[in-house]
C-alpha positions in Angstrom: -2.0 22.8 -27.6 -3.8 21.1 -24.4 -5.1 23.1 -22.1 -2.7 21.0 -19.4 0.3 22.4 -22.1 -0.4 25.6 -21.1 2.0 27.8 -18.9 -0.2 29.4 -15.7 0.4 32.8 -15.4 1.0 35.3 -11.9 -2.0 36.9 -11.6 -1.2 40.6 -9.7 -4.9 41.3 -9.1 -6.8 43.9 -10.4 -8.2 42.3 -13.1 -11.9 40.7 -12.8 -12.3 37.0 -12.8 -13.6 35.3 -16.0 -17.3 35.8 -17.7 -19.0 32.4 -16.5 -19.6 31.9 -21.0 -15.6 31.5 -20.8 -16.0 29.0 -17.1 -18.3 26.9 -19.0 -16.1 27.6 -22.3 -12.8 25.9 -20.6 -14.5 23.2 -17.9 -16.0 22.0 -21.0 -12.2 21.3 -21.9 -11.7 19.2 -18.8 -12.0 15.9 -17.8 -15.4 14.9 -16.4 -15.7 15.5 -12.2 -14.6 18.8 -13.0 -17.0 21.3 -11.9 -17.5 25.0 -10.1 -18.5 24.7 -6.6 -20.1 27.5 -4.4 -17.6 29.6 -3.9 -17.1 30.0 -7.5 -13.6 27.7 -7.4 -12.7 24.8 -9.9 -12.9 21.5 -7.7 -12.6 18.0 -8.4 -12.0 14.8 -6.4 -9.8 11.8 -7.5 -10.5 8.9 -6.3 -7.9 5.8 -4.6 -7.8 2.6 -3.5 -6.2 4.4 -0.2 -5.1 7.3 2.0 -1.1 5.7 0.5 -1.7 6.5 -2.9 -3.6 9.7 -2.5 -0.7 11.5 -0.7 1.8 11.0 -3.6 -0.9 12.3 -5.5 -1.7 15.5 -3.6 2.2 15.1 -3.8 2.8 15.2 -7.6 0.0 18.2 -8.0 1.8 20.2 -5.2 5.6 19.4 -7.0 3.4 20.5 -10.3 2.0 24.0 -7.9 5.3 24.4 -7.1 6.6 24.2 -10.5 3.9 26.7 -12.0 3.7 29.1 -9.4 -0.2 28.8 -9.0 -1.2 27.0 -5.3 -4.5 24.8 -5.7 -5.8 23.4 -2.0 -5.4 20.1 -1.2 -7.7 18.2 1.0 -6.5 14.7 1.3 -8.9 11.7 3.2 -8.6 7.8 3.1 -9.3 6.7 -0.7 -9.3 10.7 -1.7 -7.9 13.8 -2.9 -10.2 16.4 -3.2 -8.4 19.5 -5.9 -10.2 22.7 -5.3 -8.3 26.3 -7.7 -8.9 29.6 -7.9 -7.1 32.2 -7.9 -7.2 34.1 -4.4 -5.0 37.5 -5.4 -9.0 38.3 -7.7 -10.9 35.3 -6.0 -12.1 34.7 -8.7 -11.2 32.4 -11.8 -8.8 33.0 -14.2 -7.1 30.9 -17.7 -4.5 29.6 -15.5 -6.8 27.9 -13.0 -7.8 25.3 -15.9 -4.6 25.1 -17.0 -3.4 24.3 -13.4 -6.6 21.3 -13.7 -5.6 20.1 -16.5 -2.9 19.6 -15.2 -3.8 17.8 -12.5 -6.0 15.5 -15.1 -2.7 14.9 -16.7 -0.9 14.0 -13.5 -3.2 11.3 -12.4 -3.4 9.8 -15.4 0.4 9.1 -15.1 0.4 7.2 -11.9 1.0 4.1 -12.1 -1.7 1.1 -13.1 -2.9 -0.1 -9.8 -3.8 3.8 -8.7 -7.4 3.4 -9.1 
């Protein structure tokens, strides 16, 4: 089962963030472009040919986030959408963060061919 097929599990807090070795293992399973930023959050910038398509992608990721009950920060600008994911209750990464990242990648793949 791929990461994108797994269901995000709500975090109730009180659990430690993933160990760096686990983060690296799951990061390897995501598509190229994902990295852990200086705050310890998963991050990827997706490129688009214009603002409208970046916004459409953000809407798709937003709908997935609502369905999963796991909400990333989405930063939209002309020609790009930056997705930043972490588990707020523990201020760190959990497996569900990687599931959501994989779901964002899948959403990108499902966009029409003209969306770069």
